[in-house]
Every structure is written in C-alpha cells, then in structure tokens.
C-alpha positions in Angstrom: 0.3 7.0 -39.9 -0.4 4.8 -36.9 -3.0 6.2 -34.5 -3.3 5.8 -30.7 -6.5 3.8 -31.2 -4.6 1.3 -33.4 -1.9 0.9 -30.7 -4.6 0.4 -28.1 -6.2 -2.3 -30.2 -2.9 -4.1 -30.5 -2.3 -3.8 -26.7 -5.7 -5.2 -25.9 -5.3 -8.1 -28.3 -1.9 -9.0 -26.7 -3.4 -9.0 -23.2 -6.2 -11.3 -24.4 -3.7 -13.6 -26.1 -1.7 -13.9 -22.9 -4.7 -13.8 -20.6 -4.6 -17.3 -19.3 -0.9 -16.8 -18.4 -1.5 -13.5 -16.6 -4.4 -14.9 -14.6 -2.3 -18.0 -13.8 0.5 -15.8 -12.4 -2.1 -14.0 -10.2 -3.6 -17.2 -8.9 -0.1 -18.7 -8.2 0.7 -15.7 -6.0 -2.7 -16.1 -4.3 -1.7 -19.6 -3.4 1.7 -18.5 -2.0 0.9 -15.4 0.1 3.7 -13.6 1.9 3.6 -10.5 4.2 5.7 -7.4 3.6 9.5 -7.7 3.3 9.1 -11.5 3.2 7.8 -11.8 -0.4 10.7 -13.8 -1.7 8.6 -16.4 -3.6 6.5 -13.6 -5.1 9.5 -11.6 -6.1 10.9 -14.7 -7.8 7.7 -15.1 -9.7 7.9 -11.5 -11.0 11.6 -11.9 -11.9 10.8 -15.1 -13.9 8.1 -13.2 -15.7 10.4 -10.3 -16.6 13.0 -12.9 -17.9 10.4 -14.5 -20.1 9.4 -11.1 -21.5 13.0 -10.1 -22.0 12.7 -7.1 -19.7 15.9 -6.0 -18.0 15.3 -5.5 -14.3 16.9 -4.8 -10.9 15.8 -6.8 -7.8 16.4 -6.5 -4.1 15.0 -3.0 -3.9 13.8 -2.5 -0.3 14.7 -6.2 0.4 12.2 -7.8 -2.1 11.2 -5.2 -4.6 11.9 -5.2 -8.3 11.9 -2.7 -11.2 12.0 -3.5 -14.9 12.2 -1.0 -17.7 10.7 -0.8 -21.1 12.2 1.8 -23.5 10.1 3.2 -26.3 11.1 4.4 -29.7 12.3 7.9 -28.6 13.2 9.7 -25.4 10.5 11.1 -23.2 9.0 11.0 -19.7 9.0 7.9 -17.5 5.8 6.4 -16.3 5.8 3.9 -13.4 3.2 1.1 -13.5 3.2 -0.5 -10.0 1.9 -3.7 -8.4 2.3 -4.7 -4.8 3.9 -7.9 -3.7 2.6 -8.4 -0.2 -0.3 -10.1 1.4 -2.1 -9.5 4.7 -2.5 -11.9 7.6 -6.0 -13.1 8.0 -6.7 -16.2 10.2 -9.2 -18.5 8.5 -9.2 -16.9 5.1 -9.9 -19.6 2.4 -6.6 -18.9 0.7 -4.5 -18.4 3.9 -1.2 -20.0 4.4 -1.7 -22.7 7.1 1.5 -21.8 9.0 1.7 -18.0 8.7 -2.0 -17.1 8.2 -0.8 -14.9 5.3 -3.6 -14.3 2.9 -4.3 -12.0 -0.1 -7.4 -10.5 1.4 -6.9 -7.2 -0.5 -6.2 -8.5 -4.0 -2.5 -7.6 -4.4 -2.0 -10.8 -6.4 -4.1 -9.3 -9.1 -2.0 -6.1 -9.0 1.0 -8.1 -10.1 -1.0 -9.7 -12.9 -2.1 -6.3 -14.0 1.4 -4.8 -14.0 2.7 -7.7 -16.0 -0.3 -7.3 -18.3 0.7 -3.8 -19.1 4.3 -5.0 -19.8 2.8 -7.6 -22.2 0.6 -5.2 -23.9 3.3 -2.6 -24.6 5.5 -5.3 -26.1 2.9 -6.1 -28.8 4.3 -5.5 -32.3 4.6 -1.9 -33.2 3.5 -0.4 -29.9 6.6 0.7 -28.1 8.3 2.1 -31.3 5.4 4.5 -31.7 5.7 5.9 -28.1 8.1 8.4 -26.6 9.5 7.7 -23.1 10.0 4.8 -20.8 7.8 2.6 -18.6 9.1 1.5 -15.3 7.5 -1.7 -14.1 7.6 -1.9 -10.4 6.8 -4.7 -8.0 6.8 -3.0 -4.6 6.9 -4.7 -1.2 5.1 -4.1 2.0 2.1 -1.9 1.3 0.1 -3.5 4.0 1.5 -1.9 7.1 1.5 -4.9 9.4 3.9 -6.8 11.7 5.1 -3.5 13.0 7.4 -4.9 15.6 9.1 -7.2 13.1 9.6 -4.4 10.6 10.8 -1.9 13.2 13.4 -4.5 14.2 14.5 -4.5 10.5 14.8 -0.7 10.8 16.8 -0.9 14.0 19.1 -3.4 12.3 19.7 -0.9 9.4 18.1 -3.1 6.8 15.6 -0.3 5.9 14.6 3.1 7.1 10.9 3.2 6.3 8.7 0.2 7.0 6.4 0.7 4.0 7.4 -0.3 0.5 6.9 2.9 -1.6 8.5 5.2 1.0 11.5 2.9 1.0 11.5 3.0 -2.9 11.5 6.8 -2.7 14.3 6.9 -0.2 16.4 4.5 -2.2 16.0 6.5 -5.4 14.0 4.0 -7.4 11.5 6.8 -8.3 14.1 9.5 -8.9 13.7 9.4 -12.7 9.9 8.8 -12.7 7.5 11.6 -13.9 4.1 10.0 -13.4 2.8 6.8 -11.7 -0.2 4.5 -11.7 -1.5 1.3 -10.3 -4.8 -0.4 -10.0 -6.3 -2.0 -6.8 -9.1 -4.6 -6.6 -12.1 -3.7 -4.5 -15.5 -4.9 -3.4 -18.6 -3.2 -2.2 -17.7 0.4 -3.2 -19.5 0.2 -6.5 -21.5 -2.3 -8.5 -19.7 -5.6 -9.3 -18.0 -5.5 -12.7 -17.3 -1.7 -12.5 -14.3 0.5 -12.2 -14.0 3.2 -9.6 -11.4 5.9 -9.4 -10.4 9.3 -7.9 -11.1 10.3 -4.4 -8.7 10.7 -1.4 -7.4 8.6 1.4 -6.3 9.1 5.0 -2.7 9.3 5.9 -1.3 7.7 9.1 1.5 7.0 11.5 2.0 3.7 13.4 3.0 3.0 16.9 5.0 0.2 18.6 4.2 0.2 22.3 5.6 -1.8 25.2 4.2 -1.6 28.7 6.6 -2.8 31.5 5.6 -3.9 35.0 6.8 -6.5 37.5 6.2 -10.2 37.4 4.8 -11.9 40.5 2.7 -14.9 41.5 -0.8 -13.9 40.1 -2.6 -15.8 42.9 -0.2 -15.8 45.8 1.4 -12.4 45.6 -0.3 -10.1 43.1 0.5 -7.2 45.4 4.2 -7.7 44.7 3.7 -7.2 41.0 2.9 -4.4 38.6 0.3 -5.4 36.1 1.4 -4.2 32.6 -1.8 -5.6 31.1 -3.9 -3.4 33.4 -1.8 -0.4 32.2 -2.6 -1.3 28.6 -6.3 -1.7 29.3 -6.4 1.7 31.1 -4.5 3.2 28.1 -7.1 1.7 25.7 -9.9 3.3 27.7 -8.1 6.6 27.7 -7.6 6.4 23.9 -11.4 5.8 23.5 -12.0 8.9 25.7 -10.3 11.1 23.2 -12.6 10.2 20.3 -15.1 13.0 20.8 -12.2 15.5 20.4 -11.6 14.6 16.8 -13.3 16.7 14.2 -15.5 14.9 11.7 -13.9 16.2 8.5 -10.5 14.9 9.7 -11.8 11.3 9.7 -9.4 10.3 12.4 -9.2 6.5 13.0 -7.3 4.9 15.9 -7.4 1.1 16.2 -5.0 -0.6 18.5 -4.3 -4.3 19.0 -2.5 -6.1 21.9 0.1 -8.4 20.3 1.4 -9.8 23.6 -0.8 -9.8 26.7 1.4 -11.7 29.1 3.6 -14.9 29.4 1.6 -17.2 31.6 -1.8 -16.9 33.4 -0.1 -17.7 36.7 2.2 -14.7 36.5 1.3 -11.0 36.7 1.9 -9.7 33.2 5.2 -7.7 33.2 5.7 -7.2 29.4 2.7 -6.3 27.3 2.9 -5.1 23.7 0.6 -3.2 21.5 0.5 -1.8 17.9 -1.8 0.9 16.5 -2.3 3.2 13.6 -3.4 6.8 14.0 -5.0 7.9 10.7 -6.5 11.2 9.5 -7.4 13.0 6.3 -4.7 15.7 7.0 -1.1 15.2 8.2 -1.8 17.8 10.9 -4.9 16.0 12.1 -3.2 12.6 12.5 -0.2 14.0 14.1 -2.4 15.9 16.6 -4.3 12.7 17.3 -0.9 10.9 17.7 0.0 13.2 20.5 -3.3 12.5 22.3 -2.7 8.7 21.9 0.7 9.1 23.5 -0.9 11.0 26.4 -3.3 8.1 27.0 -0.5 5.5 26.9 1.5 7.5 29.5 -1.6 7.6 31.6 -2.0 3.9 31.6 1.6 3.3 32.8 1.3 6.0 35.4 -2.0 4.6 36.8 -0.4 1.3 37.8 3.1 2.5 38.6 4.7 0.9 35.5 6.5 2.3 32.5 5.8 2.5 28.7 8.0 2.7 25.7 6.5 4.3 22.6 7.9 4.3 19.1 6.0 6.4 16.6 6.9 5.4 13.1 6.2 7.4 9.9 3.5 5.7 7.9 1.7 7.0 4.8 0.6 10.4 3.5 -2.8 11.3 2.2 -3.3 10.5 -1.5 -4.2 13.0 -4.2 -5.1 11.8 -7.7 -4.3 13.9 -10.8 -7.4 15.0 -12.6 -5.8 15.2 -16.0 -4.6 11.6 -15.7 -8.0 10.5 -14.4 -9.7 12.1 -17.4 -7.6 10.0 -19.8 -8.1 6.9 -17.7 -11.8 7.4 -17.3 -12.3 7.5 -21.1 -10.4 4.2 -21.5 -12.2 2.6 -18.6 -15.6 3.6 -20.0 -14.6 2.1 -23.4 -13.9 -1.2 -21.7 -16.8 -1.6 -19.2 -19.3 1.1 -20.3 -19.9 4.6 -19.0 -22.5 3.5 -16.5 -20.0 1.1 -14.9 -17.4 3.9 -14.3 -17.8 5.7 -10.9 -16.0 8.4 -9.0 -14.9 7.8 -5.4 -15.1 10.1 -2.5 -12.9 10.1 0.6 -11.8 6.7 1.9 -10.5 6.3 5.5 -8.0 3.6 4.8 -4.4 4.4 3.8 -2.0 3.6 1.0 1.6 4.4 0.4 0.6 5.5 -3.1 -0.3 8.7 -1.2 3.4 9.2 -0.6 4.1 9.0 -4.4 1.3 11.4 -5.1 3.1 14.1 -3.0 5.9 14.0 -5.5 4.3 13.5 -8.9 1.0 13.0 -10.7 -0.6 9.6 -9.9 -3.8 7.6 -10.3 -4.9 4.7 -8.1 -8.2 3.3 -9.6 -10.1 0.2 -8.4 -11.6 -2.7 -10.3 -14.6 -4.0 -8.4 -13.8 -7.7 -9.0 -14.1 -9.2 -5.5 -16.8 -10.0 -2.9 -16.6 -9.8 0.9 -15.0 -7.2 3.2 -11.6 -5.9 2.4 -9.0 -7.3 4.8 -11.6 -9.8 6.0 -12.0 -13.5 6.0 -14.4 -13.4 3.1 -12.6 -11.1 0.7 -12.1 -13.2 -2.5 -11.6 -12.0 -6.1 -14.3 -13.6 -8.2 -13.8 -12.0 -11.6 -10.3 -12.5 -12.8 -11.0 -11.2 -16.3 -11.9 -7.8 -14.8 -9.4 -8.1 -11.9 -6.4 -8.8 -14.0 -7.1 -8.4 -17.8 -9.5 -5.4 -17.9 -7.4 -3.6 -15.2 -4.3 -4.1 -17.3 -6.0 -3.0 -20.4 -7.2 0.3 -18.9 -3.7 1.1 -17.6 -2.0 0.1 -20.9 -4.4 2.3 -22.9 -3.7 5.2 -20.6 0.1 4.7 -20.9 -0.4 4.9 -24.7 -2.4 8.1 -24.4 0.4 9.6 -22.2 3.3 8.6 -24.4 1.8 8.8 -27.9 2.5 11.8 -30.2 5.9 12.6 -28.6 4.5 12.0 -25.1 2.5 15.2 -25.5 0.0 14.4 -22.7 2.6 13.1 -20.3 4.8 16.2 -20.8 1.8 18.5 -20.3 0.6 16.7 -17.1 4.0 16.5 -15.5 4.7 20.1 -16.4 1.4 21.4 -14.9 1.6 19.4 -11.7 2.6 21.3 -8.6 4.0 18.7 -6.3 3.3 19.4 -2.6 6.8 18.0 -1.7 10.2 17.5 -3.2 12.0 14.2 -2.4 14.2 16.1 0.1 11.2 17.8 1.9 9.3 14.5 1.8 12.2 12.6 3.5 12.5 15.4 6.1 8.8 15.3 6.9 8.8 11.5 7.2 11.9 11.5 9.5 10.3 14.2 11.7 7.5 11.7 12.5 9.9 9.2 14.0 9.7 9.5 17.8 11.0 7.2 20.5 10.3 7.8 24.1 10.1 6.0 27.5 8.0 7.1 30.4 8.2 5.8 34.0 5.7 6.7 36.8 
C-alpha cells in the first residue's frame, strides 16, 4: 500500500527535476512586472504553463486571473493553491520597468513559481491517483492595493466591483466550491535567512480616493482670487496626524496618505489636488472608526480654505486568521525541509493581505519563505535564494496538500468540518459593500 511519505518523496523529486524551469518562470515574471489588473503578460505566462502541464483552466477571472484544476483519483474536498500575479510600483528598484516603475518588490513572481511547482509535484506518477479531492490552482490579480484612482475608475465603469483580486474572485464565484486554501509569500528580515515563518495575524484596511477642489488663479498676481486646494490637503494631513494619539495600541491602526496630484502648474493656485490613503487596523471595528476620523480631518481641510472635498471610501481587506490544524501539518513538512530550528511562528503584522478575506470564509494558511534581502515594498527588496523562494516553498505546500487529501482526504474533511467561518459569502459581500461610501463636502 502506498504511503503519504512515498507520495511526498515523488512530489519532491518532480519539483527538483523541473526546478530550473520553475525558477525560470519566476525570473521571467520578475523581468516583466505588471501592477494589478494589468498583468496580461504574466497571465499569459501562467496560461502557457498550464497548457504545457495539460491542466484545463479558465482565464479572464477578475480581468486577468486564472484558475486551473487538478482532479485526483476519487471525489473529495477542493483545496486552492494560490499565487499572485501583480507587482508593486517602486521607482529605482533594480528590476523595475523603466516606463511604468512596476517592480516585484514583494516577491509575487516567486508565488507563481511556487503555485506551478505544486501543480508539477502533484502530477508526478502515482500521486494524484492516491488522493481524494481536487486542487484548484489560482493565479490571482491585484493583491497590492495600489493605483486606487485607476482601479476605482474600473469599478465605476462596471468592469469590477472590488479593487482587490481575491475579493473579486470571491464575488465572481471562483471560490464557491473551495473548502481550504493556501499560498506562500516571500519575506525578508522577519526571521533568519533560509527559514520559513508562518501563522500570526494581519491588519485589515479600507482605502480612500480623495479630491480637494478649489479655484485656480494667478499664483503671483492674484492669489486672493483663488482657493488653494493644496493648502486644504496640507491642513487635512495635519488633522489626520492629530488623531493618532486617539488610536488604541492593540488596534495597530496605520494611516499613510500620499498626494498623487498637487497642482497643474506652479504659476497657478492649485484647484484640483488628489490624495490616496489606507486606513488599517487589527479589527474591522477599529479601522472603520479610524476611517471616520480621517474623513473628519479631510472635511476640516476643505472647510479651512473655503473649498470642497470628495471622499470615496473603498472596501479593502479583512484581517487574516490562519487555521491551526493546517498550520500543524504545514509546520511538520516545513521542518522536514529546512530543519526545526529554521521554522518560526509569526505574531501580528501590521500590513494587509486579501488572503484575510479568504480566511473569513474557510481555513487558510499564508506562510512565508525568508528568501529575500532588503525592505518589503522597498527599492532594495530582492529575492536572493530562488531554491528556497520557489522550490522549497512549493515542496512544503505540495506535501501539505498530500497530507490533506491522502487516505480519503481524512485531514481535509476534518479541518473543513471543524472550521467555524466568521462569515458566509453572502454576509462577506454585504459587509464589504457596506464599507463603500461616497460623499462630497463644501464649506
């Protein structure tokens, strides 16, 4: 009788055999970075890989997303293995696109390599036929919540409803038949190089698209005839900062606005100034309360100069919760690959991920392979160890999939059955839609 250990050995061997190809795919994506909902080249790369592997797939999910499916020997639960298609935008990054400044300063190119590595591993001879269930291989767009104005315009045009990839996948039904989900991120600095870190929690967030309106006039000859929208924005920024002492430490609230348009010409009083910001927090109630305080500060800026402000608050991401039973299986596999001393548990992280949204509906894990150096989202974030960042990450997930779907999918059925999801799809969509707020305020 075939054992789970024998299947894992076959899966590992297949990843090693195809290792150069998998790393090559990741590096090709690194050299062709694309921000969210613009990942057409990256999606084509994934589609071509699915075709080579003989995996049936659907594309165009949430504009650029894809889903391929692997069926095992018998019926059982469905496990989603995800990778993210998109890049950030980081001016001056060594692998940035010279025209768009897009850059993989968070390692998503490795995620796609890992997801395809799992697909490769499970197709090793004799593996799938000894499992029960299905594996949904998902290449998801737009996890990095950037270019808010561009994405909100897509929403207003009816091309999507949510401007993050996984929320849009949920809305479109791409996860309706999924029982458990996993993905692996790259990281740096959170643990010793060469290690794997997992567990912990993340902040949730909403985003804001903000437009201050004033009146243009000659900045030198007749500034008294104008209404300076940039001054309104600067006052609003100061008012936002004045709120910080009101946030409670356990809520880890983060507000970090940017000005995306500060005026048209230095000779004209700025009449149209635009900002974007996130409002993050460890609890939904905390970041929504902070969101109201930010709105108050924005209105104060407009009122102070006699201008107006338009505020669009967009649903972002919910806090993540990792499933301990899945983590237990994953942790044993990770330790077998890198050693017990190289496996570490995480605490609370104040960034956000739309894997948090998935975790509100089903059991998930979202571990990290510490394969990079530099600061995440920074000019110096570069993956150094591709064997860890692609191959080892893929092996740990493939081994965990085998644990979940082996022996009639006993573990997957148990974990899915025991999980008490905070939300249903319907209540999730209702919550997200309640966060959308559009308002205009004139002094």
